[in-house]
C-alpha positions in Angstrom: -7.5 -10.8 -3.3 -5.0 -7.5 -3.8 -5.6 -5.7 -6.9 -4.3 -2.6 -8.5 -6.8 -0.4 -9.2 -6.8 2.9 -11.3 -4.7 5.9 -9.9 -5.4 9.7 -9.9 -1.9 10.3 -9.7 1.0 9.0 -11.4 3.2 8.8 -8.2 0.7 6.8 -6.3 -0.3 3.3 -6.9 -3.8 2.5 -5.8 -4.9 -0.9 -4.3 -8.1 -2.7 -2.9 -7.8 -5.6 -0.6 -10.4 -7.8 0.3 -10.7 -11.7 1.7 -7.0 -13.2 1.2 -4.0 -12.0 -0.4 -2.0 -14.2 -1.9 1.7 -14.6 -2.3 1.1 -14.0 -6.1 -1.1 -10.8 -5.5 2.0 -9.4 -3.2 4.8 -10.4 -5.8 2.5 -8.6 -8.8 1.8 -5.6 -6.6 6.0 -5.9 -6.0 6.4 -5.7 -9.8 4.4 -2.4 -9.9 6.1 -0.9 -7.1 9.4 -1.5 -8.8 8.2 -0.2 -12.2 6.9 3.0 -10.2 10.4 3.3 -8.4 12.4 2.9 -11.8 10.3 5.4 -13.5 9.9 8.2 -10.7 12.5 6.9 -8.1 9.7 7.2 -5.4 5.9 6.1 -4.8 3.0 6.7 -2.6 0.5 3.9 -2.0 -3.2 4.4 -1.6 -4.8 1.2 -0.2 -8.6 0.5 0.0 -8.7 -2.4 2.8 -12.2 -3.9 3.0 -12.9 -7.2 5.2 -9.6 -9.2 5.2 -8.3 -11.8 7.9 -5.8 -9.9 10.2 -3.1 -12.2 9.1 -3.6 -12.3 5.4 -1.6 -9.5 4.2 1.5 -10.3 6.6 1.1 -14.0 5.8 1.4 -13.4 2.1 4.2 -10.4 2.3 6.1 -12.8 4.3 6.3 -15.5 1.9 6.7 -13.6 -1.0 9.9 -12.5 -2.5 10.0 -8.8 -2.4 12.6 -6.1 -3.6 13.1 -4.2 -0.2 14.7 -1.3 -1.8 12.1 -0.6 -4.0 9.5 -0.8 -1.1 12.0 1.3 0.7 11.1 4.1 -1.3 7.5 4.9 -0.4 6.9 8.0 0.8 2.9 8.3 2.0 0.5 5.5 2.8 -3.2 6.1 2.9 -4.8 3.4 4.4 -8.6 3.8 3.6 -10.6 1.0 6.0 -13.2 1.0 8.7 -10.4 -0.7 10.7 -7.0 1.4 11.3 -4.6 -0.7 9.8 -1.8 2.3 10.3 -0.4 0.5 13.5 0.0 -2.8 11.4 1.7 -1.0 8.6 4.1 0.4 10.7 6.8 -2.2 10.5 6.9 -1.3 6.9 8.3 2.6 8.6 11.2 0.2 9.7 12.7 0.3 5.9 11.2 3.0 4.7 12.4 6.1 6.2 10.2 9.1 6.3 7.1 7.0 5.3 4.0 9.0 5.9 1.0 6.7 7.1 -2.5 8.1 7.7 -5.8 6.6 8.2 -9.1 7.4 6.6 -12.4 6.2 7.0 -14.4 4.3 3.7 -16.2 7.9 3.1 -12.9 10.0 3.4 -11.6 8.3 0.2 -11.6 11.9 -1.3 -9.8 13.4 1.9 -7.0 11.0 1.7 -6.5 11.4 -2.1 -6.2 15.2 -1.1 -3.9 14.1 1.7 -1.9 12.3 -0.9 -1.2 15.7 -3.0 -0.1 17.7 -0.5 
C-alpha cells in the first residue's frame, strides 16, 4: 500500500510504501504530483519504503496512466529504507533530467529531510 503522509516541506511529497502498491495507489500519487507541479513547477519526493515485493512498485507504475511531464519535474528523491532502492529508481532519471536520488537508512529520516532542504 502506498500512502501520502504529511510533509515538512511545501515542495516535497512524502509517501510511505509497505506491502503491495496498486495501480490505484500510483494514480493517486500521480494526482498529487500533478497538483504540486501546477502549484510549484517542480517537486521533491521523500519515500519511506518498508517491506515490499521488489516488483510491486514497478508493476503498479507500469499499469497506471501517469502524467510523464509532471513526473519529469522531480528534483530530489530521498529513499528511506533498509534496502537501497536508488538503483531501482534510476529508471526515473531517464525522463527527469537532473534528478538527484539518495538512499538513507530508516534511522536517518532526519538526515534525509536535511538533504531535501539543501
